[in-house]
C-alpha positions in Angstrom: 0.3 0.0 0.1 1.5 3.4 -0.7 1.0 6.7 2.0 -0.3 9.9 -0.4 2.0 12.6 0.8 0.3 15.3 2.8 1.4 17.9 0.2 -0.2 16.0 -2.9 -3.6 15.6 -0.9 -3.3 19.1 0.7 -2.8 20.8 -2.9 -5.7 18.4 -4.4 -8.3 19.8 -1.6 -7.1 23.1 -2.3 -7.7 22.6 -6.1 -10.2 19.9 -7.0 -12.1 20.1 -3.8 -14.3 17.1 -2.6 -13.0 15.1 -6.1 -9.3 15.7 -5.1 -10.2 14.8 -2.0 -11.9 11.4 -2.8 -9.2 11.1 -5.8 -6.4 10.9 -2.8 -8.7 8.8 -1.1 -9.1 6.3 -3.5 -5.3 6.4 -4.5 -4.0 3.3 -2.6 -6.4 0.9 -4.1 -5.8 2.3 -7.9 -1.9 2.0 -7.2 -2.5 -1.2 -6.2 -5.2 -2.0 -8.8 -2.4 -1.4 -11.6 0.2 -2.8 -10.0 -1.4 -5.7 -10.0 -2.7 -5.5 -13.2 0.0 -4.3 -15.5 2.4 -6.6 -14.0 4.6 -4.3 -11.6 6.4 -3.8 -8.9 7.4 -0.3 -6.8 10.7 0.6 -7.6 11.3 3.8 -5.5 9.7 6.5 -3.0 6.6 8.0 -4.4 6.7 11.2 -6.1 4.1 13.8 -7.0 3.7 17.2 -8.5 0.4 19.8 -8.4 -1.5 17.3 -10.5 -0.2 13.6 -10.4 1.5 10.8 -8.0 3.9 9.1 -9.9 5.6 5.3 -8.9 8.3 4.0 -10.2 8.4 0.8 -10.8 9.8 -2.2 -12.6 8.0 -4.6 -14.9 7.4 -8.5 -13.6 5.9 -9.3 -17.0 6.5 -7.0 -19.5 9.4 -8.7 -22.0 11.4 -5.7 -22.3 11.9 -5.4 -18.8 12.8 -1.7 -18.8 12.0 0.9 -16.0 8.9 2.7 -15.9 6.6 5.0 -14.1 3.1 4.7 -13.2 1.3 8.1 -13.2 -1.7 8.7 -11.3 -3.9 11.5 -11.6 -7.6 12.8 -12.2 -9.0 13.0 -15.7 -10.1 16.6 -16.6 -10.3 19.2 -19.2 -6.2 19.5 -19.2 -5.7 16.3 -18.4 -7.6 14.2 -20.7 -5.7 14.8 -24.0 -2.0 14.2 -22.1 -2.2 10.1 -23.9 -3.2 11.6 -27.0 -0.5 13.3 -27.3 2.1 11.5 -26.1 0.6 8.5 -28.7 0.6 11.5 -31.4 4.6 12.5 -30.6 5.9 9.1 -29.9 4.7 8.1 -33.5 6.7 11.2 -34.6 9.5 10.1 -32.5 9.8 13.9 -31.3 11.0 13.9 -28.1 7.8 13.3 -25.5 8.2 10.7 -23.1 6.9 7.5 -24.0 3.7 6.1 -22.9 3.7 2.2 -22.2 0.3 1.7 -21.1 -3.2 3.7 -20.6 -6.4 3.4 -19.2 -8.7 5.6 -20.3 -11.5 5.6 -17.7 -9.0 6.3 -14.6 -6.7 8.1 -16.6 -3.6 5.7 -15.4 -0.8 5.8 -17.4 2.7 3.7 -17.7 5.4 5.9 -18.7 9.0 5.5 -19.8 11.2 6.3 -16.7 13.5 9.0 -17.3 16.1 10.6 -14.7 14.6 12.2 -12.5 17.7 13.3 -11.1 18.7 15.3 -14.1 15.7 18.1 -15.0 16.8 20.6 -17.3 16.0 23.4 -14.4 19.4 22.0 -12.8 21.2 23.4 -16.1 23.6 25.7 -14.6 23.9 27.7 -17.5 21.0 29.3 -18.4 21.0 30.2 -22.1 22.2 26.6 -23.1 19.0 25.2 -21.4 16.9 27.6 -23.0 18.5 26.3 -26.1 17.5 22.9 -25.3 13.9 23.9 -24.7 13.8 25.8 -27.8 14.7 22.4 -30.0 12.6 20.4 -28.0 9.7 22.6 -28.5 10.3 22.7 -32.4 10.3 19.0 -32.5 7.3 18.8 -30.8 5.2 21.8 -32.7 5.8 20.5 -35.8 3.3 17.1 -35.1 -0.1 18.3 -36.3 -3.0 18.0 -33.3 -5.2 15.1 -33.3 -8.8 15.4 -33.8 -10.5 16.0 -30.5 -8.0 18.1 -29.2 -9.2 21.1 -26.9 -8.7 24.0 -29.1 -6.4 27.3 -28.4 -9.5 29.0 -31.1 -12.3 28.2 -27.9 -9.6 29.7 -25.0 -8.8 32.7 -27.3 -12.5 33.7 -27.2 -13.2 32.8 -23.5 -10.0 35.2 -22.4 -11.1 38.1 -24.6 -14.5 38.0 -22.9 -13.1 37.7 -19.5 -10.7 40.3 -19.8 -12.7 43.4 -18.8 -13.7 41.9 -15.6 -10.0 40.4 -14.8 -8.7 44.4 -15.8 -11.6 46.0 -13.9 -10.6 43.6 -10.5 -6.9 44.9 -10.5 -6.2 48.0 -8.4 -3.0 49.2 -10.1 -4.3 51.4 -13.4 -1.3 50.9 -15.1 -1.8 46.3 -15.0 -5.3 47.5 -16.2 -4.2 49.1 -19.3 -1.2 46.8 -19.8 -4.0 43.8 -19.7 -5.8 45.8 -22.1 -3.3 45.9 -24.5 -2.4 41.9 -23.8 -6.5 41.3 -24.5 -6.2 43.5 -28.2 -2.9 41.7 -29.1 -5.0 38.5 -28.7 -8.0 39.7 -31.0 -5.1 40.6 -33.6 -4.7 37.1 -33.8 -7.6 35.3 -32.8 -8.8 34.3 -36.0 -5.9 32.3 -36.9 -5.5 30.2 -34.0 -3.4 27.5 -35.2 -3.4 23.3 -35.6 -0.2 22.0 -34.1 0.0 19.8 -31.3 0.6 22.0 -28.3 2.1 21.0 -24.9 1.2 24.3 -23.4 3.9 23.8 -19.9 7.0 22.9 -21.3 9.1 24.9 -18.6 12.4 23.9 -17.5 11.3 21.4 -14.6 9.2 19.6 -17.3 12.3 18.3 -19.2 13.8 15.3 -17.8 17.3 13.9 -19.3 17.0 9.9 -20.4 18.3 7.3 -18.2 22.3 7.2 -18.6 22.1 3.1 -18.0 20.1 3.0 -21.2 22.4 5.1 -23.0 20.3 7.7 -23.2 22.0 10.8 -20.8 22.2 12.9 -23.7 18.5 13.0 -24.5 16.0 15.3 -23.1 12.5 14.1 -22.9 9.2 16.3 -22.3 6.7 15.0 -19.9 3.3 16.1 -18.0 2.0 18.2 -21.4 -1.4 19.9 -21.2 -2.1 19.6 -24.4 -3.8 21.6 -27.2 -3.8 22.5 -30.4 -3.3 25.9 -31.7 -0.8 28.3 -32.7 3.5 28.0 -31.1 3.5 31.2 -30.2 1.3 30.3 -27.0 3.8 28.0 -26.1 6.6 30.6 -25.3 5.4 32.1 -21.6 6.7 29.3 -19.5 10.2 29.4 -21.3 10.0 33.3 -20.2 8.6 32.9 -16.7 10.6 29.7 -15.4 14.1 30.8 -14.3 13.0 34.3 -14.9 15.6 37.0 -15.5 14.3 40.0 -16.6 17.4 40.9 -18.6 16.9 37.5 -20.5 13.4 38.1 -21.5 13.8 39.1 -25.1 16.8 37.3 -25.5 14.5 34.0 -24.8 11.9 35.1 -27.3 14.4 35.9 -29.6 15.9 32.6 -29.3 12.5 30.5 -29.3 11.0 32.4 -32.2 14.3 31.9 -34.3 14.5 28.3 -33.5 10.6 27.6 -34.0 10.4 29.7 -37.3 8.0 31.8 -35.8 6.7 35.1 -36.7 8.1 37.5 -34.2 4.6 39.4 -34.0 2.1 36.5 -33.5 4.6 35.3 -31.4 4.4 38.3 -28.9 0.8 38.2 -29.3 -0.2 34.8 -28.2 2.7 35.5 -25.5 0.6 38.0 -23.9 -2.8 36.3 -24.1 -0.4 34.0 -22.0 -0.6 36.5 -19.6 -3.5 37.5 -19.8 -4.8 34.0 -19.5 -2.8 34.2 -15.9 -4.6 37.3 -15.0 -7.9 35.9 -15.4 -7.2 32.9 -13.6 -5.4 34.8 -10.7 -8.0 38.0 -10.4 -10.7 34.7 -10.6 -9.1 33.6 -6.9 -9.5 36.6 -5.8 -5.9 38.3 -6.6 -5.8 42.2 -7.6 -2.1 42.4 -8.7 -0.5 40.9 -11.6 2.7 39.1 -10.8 5.4 41.0 -11.0 7.3 38.6 -13.3 4.0 38.6 -15.8 3.9 42.7 -15.7 7.8 42.3 -16.5 7.5 40.0 -19.8 4.3 42.0 -21.0 6.2 45.2 -20.7 9.1 44.0 -22.6 7.6 42.5 -25.4 5.4 45.5 -25.3 8.9 47.8 -25.6 7.9 49.9 -22.3 10.1 50.9 -19.5 
């Protein structure tokens, strides 16, 4: 039996309420079920993030015998597309974690195991890390989105509709104007939302190295997507905000647009859309100021002091 970490249970209760609490209560039985059904035995301590609990496992019955990871998470609008995206990226061989098994009803997945001790976030040279991330993003967005994926087109409509309310909730006049400019930028590109398969959350902590014992230590792999169909410009914000450095914002943005082959103005508009998206969420939760790093990213992309 597994013990559900207190931090994970607290996060689920905070963000998912009763559904999160019920999910955590069911986790020991769910883990036991898939350990048995998929012929696995535990091979390390429980790991977790915001959304998922992960058990390192070794196959007992699988022929390849390779280490794997059992991932358990609630199925919602963001996570339901994850196995679909992983299959599409796997077929294209573009650098996403391998999907070995999936149970559609519970969302349980058996994944290729990576080296959790070597996240890209640990690379000391920030510019080198940004270059790795840019090359990985370019490969991921080269794949067209499968049918049925949630769409940036729909998100853009919701964002522009919610923008006035989010701006009105802010107490700083400069931030209200900034958010208005973000909404205007989204309005300029919303008519062409794109059709690429987007990860949506590719920051430095969501990239791990392959396992050295399998000869893959030089291979960087993306995990934990919240996929949608849309314009690759919507992918850039996490790489600017994670490991945030104000003086690196424009350099990283230029690198990403060059490596991904994007129109710079369209990418700027969709990145401002991510600032707007975060503002809609945060003001909906009671926030009255924008995060300083988000303000700085928007100002620098809008070329303001």
